[in-house]
N, C-alpha and C positions, 0 to 999 in steps of 0.2 A: 687723509687716505684710510686710516683705522677707523672702524665703527666704534671702537671701544674708547671709553671716556678715561679709563684707567689702564694701566700697563697689564698685558697678556699674562705677565709673570706671576701678577697677584689675583688672577682669576681662581675662584674656588676650583677644586678638582672636577666636580660635577659639571661646572660651566664648560671646563675644557673638554670634557668627555662629550658634551651636547654639541659643542663646536666641531669635534671630530666627526661626529654624526652627520653634520651638515656638509662635510667636505670641505671646510675652510682651510687652506693650506698653511696659513700663518699659526692657526690653532693646532693643527696637526703636529706642526714641527715643535711647538712649545709643549705639547702634551708628551710626545716621544722625549723631548729634552728632560722633562720633569721626572719621568719615570725610568728611563732607559736603565740607569745604575742599579736601581733596585730589580728590576726584571731580569736584567744580565746576572745580577748577583745570586738571585733565586736559581736561575738555570744552572749557572756554573757550579753552584754547591750540590745540584742533583747529578749533573752529568760529568763534572770534572774535567771538561774539554772546553776551552775557551771558543774554539772555531764552532763547535756544534751550539754552545751556549749563544753565540751571536745569531745563528740561525733560528734557534728557538725564540729568542728576544724578538726577531722581526716577525716571526709567525704569531707571536703574542699580540704585537701591535696590529698585526693585520686582522687577527680574529677580533681584538677589541674594536677595531674600526667598523668590521662588519656587524657586531652585535651591540654597537653603542646605543642603539635605539631600545634595546630590551634591558639594559643595565637598570637595576632597582636598589636605590639607596638604602632602603629599609633593610636590604639582606647584606649590609657591609658597605665599607667604604670603597672608593674607586681603587685605592692602592691594594686592598684585600682582594677586590675582584681580579685586578690585573696580576697580583702574584699568584693567585689561584689557578688563573689561565696558564701562567708560566710555568707553574709546578707540574699541572696535568701534562702539558706538552713535554717536559723535561722527563717525566716518568714515562710517558709513551716511547720517547726516543731511546731511553736506556732499556725499556722492555723489548722494543723493536731490535736492538742490538743484540740483546741476549738470546732471544728466541729464533733469532736468524739461522736457518738451516745452511746457509752458506758460510764458509770461513770468514772470520771478520776481516782479515786481511785483504781478502779478495773484494769484500764490499768497500773497505776502506779505499782501495785502489780506484773503485768506480766513483765512490763518493768525492775523493780527492781531485779526480779529473773534472767533476762537475762543480765543485765549490769554487767561488769566484772572489778570492782575496786578491788585492792587488798584484802581491809577489808571485802568485800562481797564474795571474790572468794570461801572460804570454805563453806559458806552459800549456795552460788549459786550453787556450784557442786551438794551439796545434793538436793537443791530445784529444780535445772533445770533438773536433771533426773527424779524427780517426775512430773515436768512440761511437759517435753517431753513425759513421759508415758500417762500422763492425756491427752495431745494434741493428742496423737497417738490413743487414743480410740475414738475420736470425729469422725464423718463422714467427708470424704475428703474435702468437700466444705466448712463445718464450720471451720475446722482446718486452711485451706487456709485463710479464711476470718480473723480468730483470729490473725494469725501470720502477716498478711498485716497490720491489725490495731494496734495490740500490739507491735510489733517489728519493723515494718518499718513506723509506724506512719501515715499510709494512712487513708483518710477520707472515710466514707461509700460511698460517691460519686465516688471516685477514685477506690474503691474496685468493684462497681457496673460497672464501664467502663472496668476495666481490666478483669472482669469475664464475661462481656457482659450480666448481669442481671438486673432487674430493682432496683431501689435505696431501695425500701421498702423490697425487698428480701436479699439485703446486710445487711441492718439493723438486719433483722431477724436472719440471719446467725451468725452476731457478737454476738447479745444478747444471742441466744441459746447456742453458743460456751462458752461465758463467764459464763452462767448459770451452764452449765455442768462441767466446769473447777473449778468453785468455790465450787460446790458440791463435786467433787473429791478430791480437795486439802483439803477442810474442813474435809472430812471423814479420809483422811491421817493424818490430824493433831490430830484429836481425837485418831486415832489408836496409835499415839506415843506421848501421852500428857507428856510434861515436867513439870508438875506442873502448868501450865497456867490456 
């Protein structure tokens, strides 16, 4: 079945990465297995949050898969390349959290609803349908700003650039969206009070 004459586990890193570029599922799994601990380790060291580090590790492998063709072994090993990607993504995530004009606990509430750990799945399914409904009621530009900030972790500055609007406008949109969202979710909660 396998085209390889020796076990995938013994393939050099570069060969595994080339295989990743071809989209071979067996190689992709081996690639992730080989590097996941290191990538996760780098991410968790920077962000200090295992949940966020897992997301960053996943983004790292997605980016590696997208850019596998342009990897150049002369500029460092596959491990160095991957850990650099993970490190940069982790730094971006920390920056995005710090530079956010929205109170972190508000963003965490949105992110908590959108994150999909198995424990949160049941909760998230119910909450995210409410969240999606609440976001759908927002004016489109506020909804976009909220999703960019809350789900993609973009800063107000990045949103301003992406939307081609002044920084103040971006901040106002995020604040307005958070305010409306909080009000909607709060009234939902009062509507189905479970003795809290």
